[in-house]
N, C-alpha and C positions, 0 to 999 in steps of 0.2 A: 615480464610480471603480467599477469591477467586483472585487466581492470574491467568493473563493472558500473554499470549507470545504476542509480538510485532508482529504486522500484517505486517510490514515492513522488520524488519532487521532477526526477527524471533528468538528472544532472548528469550528463557524461561523465564516465569514469572516474564519478566521486566517492562511490559508494565506499565506505571505511568497517560498516558494520556488519554481518549478515545473521539475521533471525531465522531459526529453524523450528516451523512450527509441527505439535505434533501429528499424529497420523490420524488422529480421532477431532480434527479439527471443524469445524460446520463446513459446508459445500455454499458458494454465493451463487445463486444464477439470476436470470433475467426472466421474467414470465410476462405472460400476456393474458388479455381476459377470454382467450380460448383456451387455456390451461396448457398452454406450449410452456418448456422453461427449456433454457439452453443453460448450462453450468458454465463459470468464469472457470478458465486454468488456472492452477494453481499448485504446483510444484510442493508447496511447504516452506520455497526460500525466499526471502526476501532481503533485498539489498537495501540498507540505508546509508545515505553521506551524515556529516557532522552536524548538518542544520536540521535533520528529519529524526536522527535518534535520538536525542533529547526530549525531542515531543513525543515520540512513540513511548518512551520509557517514563514518562510523566503521565501517559495517558490524556494528552493535550492535543482531543482532536479538532477543535478549534482553531489552536493555535499550526496542527500540520496540513490543514486544510486551507487556512492563507496562505502558508508557504506553498502547497502547490498549486494554487491560485495563480502564486506571483511568478512559478516558475514556468510552469506546464502552461499557464494561459498565453504564455505569449507565443505558443506553437499549438494551441489547439483552445477553441471556445470553449469555455465551459460553463456550462446551465446548472439549472437543478437538477437534471438528470443525471449528470454526470459526478455531481457532487453525491447523491445520493448512491450512487453507485464506489465512489469512492469511500464513505462512510463505510459501506457495508464490507468493502473490502479489508479498510484499514483496521475495523474492528475486530477481523479475526486475529489480526498480531497484537494489537494491545491487551484482549481482552482473554485469550488461550493461550494454553502454555505453549510458550517460545523460549527456545533456547538462544544466547547473543554472545557470538565472539567476533574479536576482529577479525578484518581481513587485510 
């Protein structure tokens, strides 16, 4: 059986849901004052664990970010920049057409 990590809180092998985004989803990127932009990789497939999926379905960004901080913050320092990036990425899953299936 293939397992997937949660793409939100990063729990290893814990994903139980797959959100698949439409092809017309917005692209998320990082830019600087010089006008350089680096697009974030996004294949349109987001795996979620049983702790993150209800927050995604409820569009509870604050709850999802608190969960991510609690789990991912143990292995990666999370500051304002990371929170802004997570918010931009997670918004595409919450706000744009995504199908959800159990994996």
